[in-house]
C-alpha positions in Angstrom: -0.1 -0.3 0.2 2.9 2.3 1.0 4.8 2.0 -2.4 1.3 2.7 -4.2 0.7 6.1 -2.4 4.5 6.9 -3.1 3.9 5.7 -7.1 0.8 7.8 -7.0 2.5 10.7 -5.4 5.3 10.3 -8.0 2.9 10.6 -11.0 1.0 13.5 -9.5 4.4 15.4 -9.1 5.7 14.8 -12.3 2.6 16.0 -14.1 2.9 19.0 -12.1 6.0 19.7 -13.3 5.9 18.7 -16.3 2.9 20.8 -16.7 4.3 24.3 -15.3 7.5 23.8 -17.1 5.2 23.6 -20.6 3.5 26.9 -20.6 2.4 28.1 -23.9 2.7 31.7 -25.0 -0.1 34.0 -23.8 -2.8 34.2 -26.6 -3.4 37.7 -28.4 -6.2 39.9 -27.7 -9.1 39.5 -30.7 -10.9 42.4 -30.2 -8.4 45.0 -30.3 -8.8 46.2 -26.4 -5.9 46.5 -24.2 -2.8 44.8 -24.9 -2.1 41.3 -23.2 0.2 41.4 -19.7 3.5 40.4 -20.6 6.7 39.9 -18.5 8.6 40.3 -22.3 8.0 44.3 -21.8 6.8 44.6 -25.6 3.4 45.1 -27.2 2.4 43.2 -30.3 1.1 46.2 -32.5 0.3 43.8 -35.5 -3.5 43.6 -36.6 -6.0 41.5 -34.2 -6.8 38.4 -35.4 -10.3 38.7 -36.1 -12.7 38.0 -39.0 -15.8 40.3 -38.0 -15.4 43.9 -38.3 -14.8 46.3 -35.3 -18.0 47.9 -33.8 -18.4 50.8 -31.2 -19.5 48.0 -29.0 -16.6 45.6 -29.9 -15.0 47.3 -26.3 -18.2 46.3 -24.1 -18.7 42.4 -25.9 -15.1 41.4 -25.1 -16.0 40.4 -21.6 -18.3 38.0 -22.7 -16.6 36.5 -26.1 -14.8 33.4 -25.9 -11.8 32.9 -27.7 -12.0 30.5 -30.9 -9.9 27.5 -30.4 -8.0 25.6 -32.9 -8.0 21.6 -32.8 -4.8 21.1 -33.8 -3.2 23.3 -31.4 -5.0 22.2 -29.1 -3.7 18.5 -29.4 -0.4 19.5 -29.2 -1.2 21.3 -25.8 -3.2 18.2 -25.0 0.0 16.0 -25.7 2.5 18.0 -23.3 0.0 18.8 -21.0 -2.5 16.4 -20.4 -1.8 12.8 -22.4 0.7 11.4 -19.8 -2.4 11.4 -17.5 -5.7 11.0 -20.1 -5.9 8.4 -23.1 -7.5 9.2 -26.0 -9.7 6.2 -25.7 -12.3 5.1 -22.9 -9.4 4.0 -21.2 -8.0 4.9 -18.1 -4.4 5.7 -17.6 -4.2 7.5 -14.2 -7.0 10.0 -15.0 -10.0 9.1 -17.1 -9.8 8.1 -21.2 -11.5 11.4 -22.6 -12.9 9.7 -26.0 -16.6 11.0 -26.2 -16.1 13.2 -23.1 -19.1 15.7 -24.9 -21.5 13.0 -24.9 -21.2 12.4 -21.0 -23.7 13.5 -18.7 -20.8 14.9 -16.3 -17.5 15.3 -14.9 -15.9 13.0 -12.1 -16.9 16.3 -9.9 -20.0 16.2 -10.9 -21.0 19.1 -12.8 -22.2 18.6 -16.0 -19.8 18.2 -19.1 -19.8 21.8 -21.0 -17.0 24.5 -21.6 -17.2 26.5 -19.0 -16.8 23.4 -16.2 -14.0 21.5 -18.6 -12.2 24.7 -18.4 -12.4 25.3 -14.6 -11.5 21.7 -14.2 -8.3 22.6 -16.2 -7.1 25.6 -14.9 -7.8 24.4 -11.5 -8.3 20.6 -11.0 -9.1 18.7 -7.7 -7.8 16.1 -5.0 -8.5 14.1 -8.2 -6.3 15.9 -10.7 -4.1 18.8 -10.4 -5.0 21.8 -12.5 -2.8 24.0 -14.8 -3.2 27.5 -13.7 -0.7 28.7 -16.4 -3.0 27.9 -19.5 -4.0 31.0 -20.8 -7.9 31.4 -22.6 -6.5 31.0 -25.9 -4.8 27.6 -24.9 -8.1 26.7 -22.7 -10.1 27.1 -25.9 -7.6 25.0 -28.1 -7.7 22.3 -25.7 -11.4 22.4 -25.9 -11.7 22.5 -29.5 -9.5 19.4 -29.7 -11.8 17.6 -26.8 -15.2 18.3 -29.0 -12.9 16.2 -32.0 -12.8 13.1 -29.8 -15.8 11.2 -30.5 
């Protein structure tokens, strides 16, 4: 029993160390609002990545707009942050397999499966799963977009 506890603790610590060291760059703002905060000191002056024209009410909408995710980038993030514990099929590694996650009625914490609850789970985790607070909103949107392809 003691060996299982040590093994589990070792796996959890490994996941925490891997995920804390594999942060992706911060997402660019898509609405043309305030530039993202960055430790590099510079700001990106390139045009915003959006296909919609700017409107006078765009800053007010920015608070409720969610980032558009890329399944391809989500797969890369999944592979580097999640795959050590979660399989792409329904097999359990450390955590449950994620195949068909959006067809399930609830997450292991009992909350319904939706974008907001999955994002919260990834970011904060719980006693069963270490969260990854270093994920940017764009990273989260990319992973969510990828998880939706796992049918």
